[in-house]
C-alpha positions, 0 to 999 in steps of 0.5 A: 035502155039500149040494145045492140046486135049481141045483147040488150041492156036493162036498167036494174036495182040491186035489191039489198043496197038499192044501187042502180045498175045496168045489166047487159043480157045476151039475146035469146038466139045467142044463149047457146053460142059459146063464141058470144058468151066468151065475148061477153065475159071477155068484155068484163075481163078486159075492163077489169084488167084496165081498172080506170075510172073513165072506163065502165065498171063491170062487177058481176056476171051470171046466167038467167034461168032461161040460159041467157048470160049477163054482166052487171055494170055501173049505171050512168047518168048522161048520154052517149056521144052519138046522141050528143053529136046529133044535136051539136054537130058540126061542133067548134074546133076547140070543143072537139079538141077538148073532148078528144083529149078527155077520150084519150085518157081512158084509151091510153090506160087501155093500151097501157094494159095491152087492150085494143078496143077495136070498136071505138065510135061515138055510141061507145063514148058516154058523156056522164053528167054530175050534180052541178052540171060538170061532165066527164067521159066513160069508155064503154063496150069492150066486147070486141077488145083484143087483150095481150097486145105485146108492143102495142100489136096483136093478131085478129081472131080470124082473117075470114071474119071482120070485127068492128064497125065499118064507118070507123074501121082502120085500113088494117082492121078492114083487111083483117091484119094485126091491130094495134094502138094505132087502130084505135087512134084511126077511129079517134080520127074518124070521130074527130072528122065527124064532130068537126063536120057533121058527117063521116069522112067516107060514105057508101051504099054498103059497109064493104064500099065504106071499108074499101074507101078506108083502105084505099081512098084519100081522106078528105080534109075536114075543112073541105066540108066545114070551112071553119075548121083551121088548117092545123086541125085538118093536119091533125085529123089526117095524121090520125087517119093516115093509111099506114099505122106507122104514120099515125101517132105512137100513143093516145098520150102523144095525141093528148100532148098534141091536143094540148099544144 
């Protein structure tokens, strides 16, 4: 039902109680890669250290007979935000602000538990559908998460290896500097820009081109791409996407308060 660079996700059924589950299995080429195995199990550890209903639940880990490691997660009905955006973007400002407020709830819970996601993007936000048509969000994929953020800040694993998705990468993350709560809030700003305009704020021929722009190029205002975006929303997105972490909001809770206002 899904795949990424590291693993493949299958739909499954628990044979005793017939509960539907999703099973993320490492790709065969990573079966003996201890770094990838550790990352997979760290995802389960990070999720369970937070323990929030708007974060995907992981309740089992194991190894297949062929040596591939896996984690078992709850199965979700609905669609990821990136697929939703392909149909709906550009979205009206009030819908974008409401959705951002929903995302801030589990994000703040993660930060309170000392977990920095580091890979916040539309494909890692799931819009769950309930009977009756109501919707709620789930935050997914903590495979790149950093735990133990003291004072909201933590060093990256290596200054020689960039972790994350270039299109949503904060300047400090692109430079392999310490990441923090504000690193995730920058990515939230990129998603806001994309939902409001139907495009990313920075485009380039290569991932490096995009990362360089995140580090040094001024962020365009959403209204220069989509004229219907109000000036106050422009200012809000630029606040999230400030180049310096200290110029961004202090927390996802502060962001949610501002969204309500």
